TINU-361027 format. One record per residue: residue in one letter; z negated, y, x of N, C-alpha, C in turn. Coordinates in pm, whole numbers, padded with zeros to 5 digits, always signed. Layout:
% residues N
aZYXZYXZYX ...
***
This chain:
% residues 115
x-00926+00083-03261-00859+00079-03132-00948+00145-03028 x-00967+00076-02916-01047+00136-02810-00958+00227-02726 x-01015+00339-02686-00942+00439-02608-01025+00471-02485 x-00958+00475-02369-01023+00513-02243-00954+00637-02190 x-01032+00721-02126-00973+00835-02055-01028+00836-01913 x-00936+00835-01817-00974+00853-01676-00981+01004-01658 x-01103+01052-01639-01137+01192-01658-01199+01253-01533 x-01165+01379-01509-01231+01459-01407-01283+01583-01479 x-01415+01595-01497-01469+01707-01574-01440+01844-01512 x-01400+01848-01386-01369+01976-01321-01224+02019-01346 x-01145+01932-01408-01003+01959-01432-00981+02012-01574 x-00918+02127-01584-00893+02187-01715-00808+02100-01806 x-00700+02041-01755-00615+01954-01837-00693+01833-01885 x-00779+01781-01801-00860+01666-01838-00957+01702-01950 x-01021+01817-01937-01114+01864-02042-01039+01889-02173 x-00920+01948-02163-00840+01975-02284-00799+01844-02352 x-00762+01745-02273-00720+01616-02329-00837+01548-02397 x-00954+01550-02334-01073+01490-02395-01104+01560-02527 x-01096+01691-02529-01121+01768-02651-01019+01731-02760 x-00894+01717-02721-00789+01680-02816-00819+01544-02879 x-00862+01449-02797-00897+01317-02850-01010+01328-02952 x-01112+01405-02918-01226+01422-03008-01183+01490-03138 x-01089+01585-03130-01038+01650-03250-00961+01552-03339 x-00912+01444-03280-00842+01339-03355-00941+01237-03412 x-01071+01262-03392-01174+01170-03440-01196+01052-03348 x-01151+01063-03225-01163+00953-03128-01273+00985-03029 x-01365+00892-03012-01469+00903-02909-01432+00803-02799 x-01354+00846-02701-01307+00753-02599-01416+00713-02500 x-01391+00600-02436-01473+00562-02321-01429+00654-02207 x-01522+00732-02155-01490+00828-02049-01522+00765-01914 x-01419+00756-01831-01435+00702-01697-01413+00816-01599 x-01520+00860-01535-01507+00963-01432-01458+00892-01307 x-01327+00891-01292-01264+00807-01190-01296+00848-01047 x-01347+00969-01025-01387+01005-00889-01518+00935-00852 x-01602+00908-00953-01728+00836-00931-01707+00686-00940 x-01619+00643-01031-01592+00502-01055-01441+00480-01053 x-01381+00476-00934-01236+00462-00928-01189+00324-00972 x-01067+00317-01026-01013+00186-01060-00987+00107-00932 x-00994-00026-00943-00958-00108-00828-00806-00121-00824 x-00755-00188-00724-00609-00197-00705-00541-00263-00824 x-00599-00370-00877-00537-00438-00991-00536-00348-01115 x-00647-00279-01140-00654-00188-01255-00552-00076-01241 x-00540-00020-01122-00446+00088-01099-00302+00039-01114 x-00274-00080-01064-00140-00138-01080-00109-00156-01229 x-00206-00203-01305-00189-00222-01449-00163-00087-01518 x-00239+00015-01480-00220+00150-01536-00079+00199-01505 x-00034+00182-01381+00099+00226-01342+00207+00156-01424 x+00188+00026-01448+00286-00047-01530+00288+00006-01673 x+00170+00034-01729+00164+00089-01865+00226+00227-01872 x+00212+00305-01765+00272+00439-01760+00421+00434-01728 x+00469+00316-01683+00606+00299-01636+00635+00399-01524 x+00541+00403-01427+00552+00493-01313+00535+00415-01183 x+00591+00471-01078+00568+00419-00945+00447+00493-00887 x+00378+00433-00790+00256+00495-00737+00274+00641-00693 x+00380+00669-00621+00398+00805-00570+00412+00908-00683 x+00463+00864-00799+00478+00954-00915+00343+00995-00972 x+00241+00913-00949+00107+00940-01003+00016+01005-00899 x+00070+01033-00782-00012+01088-00674-00009+01240-00672 x-00124+01296-00641-00137+01441-00623-00104+01471-00477 x+00021+01503-00452+00070+01517-00315+00022+01644-00244 x-00032+01738-00318-00079+01863-00254-00222+01853-00203 x-00291+01742-00236-00428+01723-00186-00422+01693-00036 x-00519+01744+00038-00523+01725+00184-00523+01576+00222 x-00586+01494+00141-00597+01350+00170-00461+01280+00173 x-00365+01337+00104-00232+01276+00098-00171+01266+00238 x-00163+01378+00306-00107+01378+00442-00206+01323+00544 x-00334+01355+00527-00436+01312+00623-00441+01159+00635 x-00408+01089+00528-00411+00942+00530-00273+00882+00549 x-00176+00965+00585-00042+00915+00613+00033+00865+00491 x-00010+00907+00372+00054+00857+00250+00188+00925+00222 x+00223+01024+00303+00354+01089+00291+00462+01009+00364 x+00425+00897+00427+00518+00809+00497+00606+00737+00394 x+00735+00768+00395+00828+00713+00296+00844+00561+00306 x+00804+00502+00418+00821+00357+00434+00708+00275+00372 x+00603+00341+00324+00491+00267+00265+00534+00198+00136 x+00488+00074+00120+00524-00001+00000+00426+00030-00115 x+00457-00026-00230+00379-00002-00351+00231-00032-00330 x+00202-00148-00270+00062-00188-00252-00013-00092-00160 x+00052-00045-00056-00012+00049+00037-00044+00181-00033 x+00046+00226-00119+00023+00350-00192-00090+00334-00294 x-00093+00219-00360-00202+00191-00456-00334+00189-00382 x-00339+00122-00268-00463+00118-00189-00504+00259-00146 x-00405+00341-00112-00434+00479-00074-00502+00555-00187 x-00459+00531-00311-00521+00598-00425-00658+00539-00457 x-00673+00410-00440-00804+00346-00463-00906+00402-00365 x-00865+00416-00240-00955+00466-00135-00976+00617-00141 x-00885+00688-00206-00892+00834-00218-00860+00872-00363 x-00951+00845-00455-00919+00864-00597-00884+01008-00634 x-00917+01105-00550-00878+01243-00576-00725+01255-00585 x-00654+01157-00528-00508+01159-00528-00447+01112-00660 x-00528+01055-00749-00477+01006-00877-00463+01124-00973 x-00341+01142-01023-00318+01248-01122-00399+01218-01247 x-00444+01322-01313-00529+01306-01430-00489+01404-01537 x-00537+01379-01657-00610+01262-01706-00512+01152-01749 x-00561+01030-01748-00484+00916-01796-00559+00861-01917 x-00487+00841-02026-00546+00785-02147-00482+00649-02172 x-00567+00551-02200-00523+00415-02231-00564+00386-02375 x-00469+00342-02455-00497+00309-02596-00397+00206-02645 x-00447+00101-02708-00359+00002-02768-00260-00060-02672 x-00302-00086-02549-00213-00148-02451-00109-00053-02393 x-00121+00075-02423-00028+00175-02371-00107+00278-02291 x-00036+00357-02213-00100+00462-02133-00014+00587-02138 x-00082+00700-02122-00012+00829-02115-00087+00921-02022 x-00012+01002-01953-00068+01105-01866-00082+01232-01949 x-00200+01291-01951-00226+01408-02033-00176+01537-01971 x-00052+01541-01935+00012+01661-01879+00145+01681-01949 x+00149+01756-02055+00041+01834-02118-00051+01743-02200 x-00167+01793-02237-00262+01711-02313-00202+01645-02437 x-00111+01714-02505-00052+01661-02628+00031+01534-02604 x+00069+01507-02480+00147+01388-02448+00074+01260-02486 x-00059+01264-02488-00136+01142-02520-00126+01106-02668 x-00090+01201-02752-00081+01173-02897+00023+01065-02927 x+00123+01050-02842+00229+00953-02863+00180+00808-02859 x+00066+00783-02794+00017+00644-02784-00097+00614-02880 x-00139+00713-02958-00252+00693-03050-00206+00638-03184 
***
């Protein structure tokens, strides 16, 4: 089974999740999403696998959230996804994809459910 992790090496939870995967004998494909952000279709697919709405996956305390008007409650799903594509720092991390499923590594052990 191929496993991907959308990873930020500066994030403690992301590092812990990557370590947990390796302890399970898994060498995931590591995607540093700040350098290589998902496109809108990929992000929409990830959201569907997570069974989440865009705002649920957004880091609302980042300055970019308000600076880009993403706190506007009238924005639709596509506008929020585009906001995350254009400002990947707003995407909560880490996200692990395995076997057609996805999990947010908060806490890191949450990803074990999809392995």
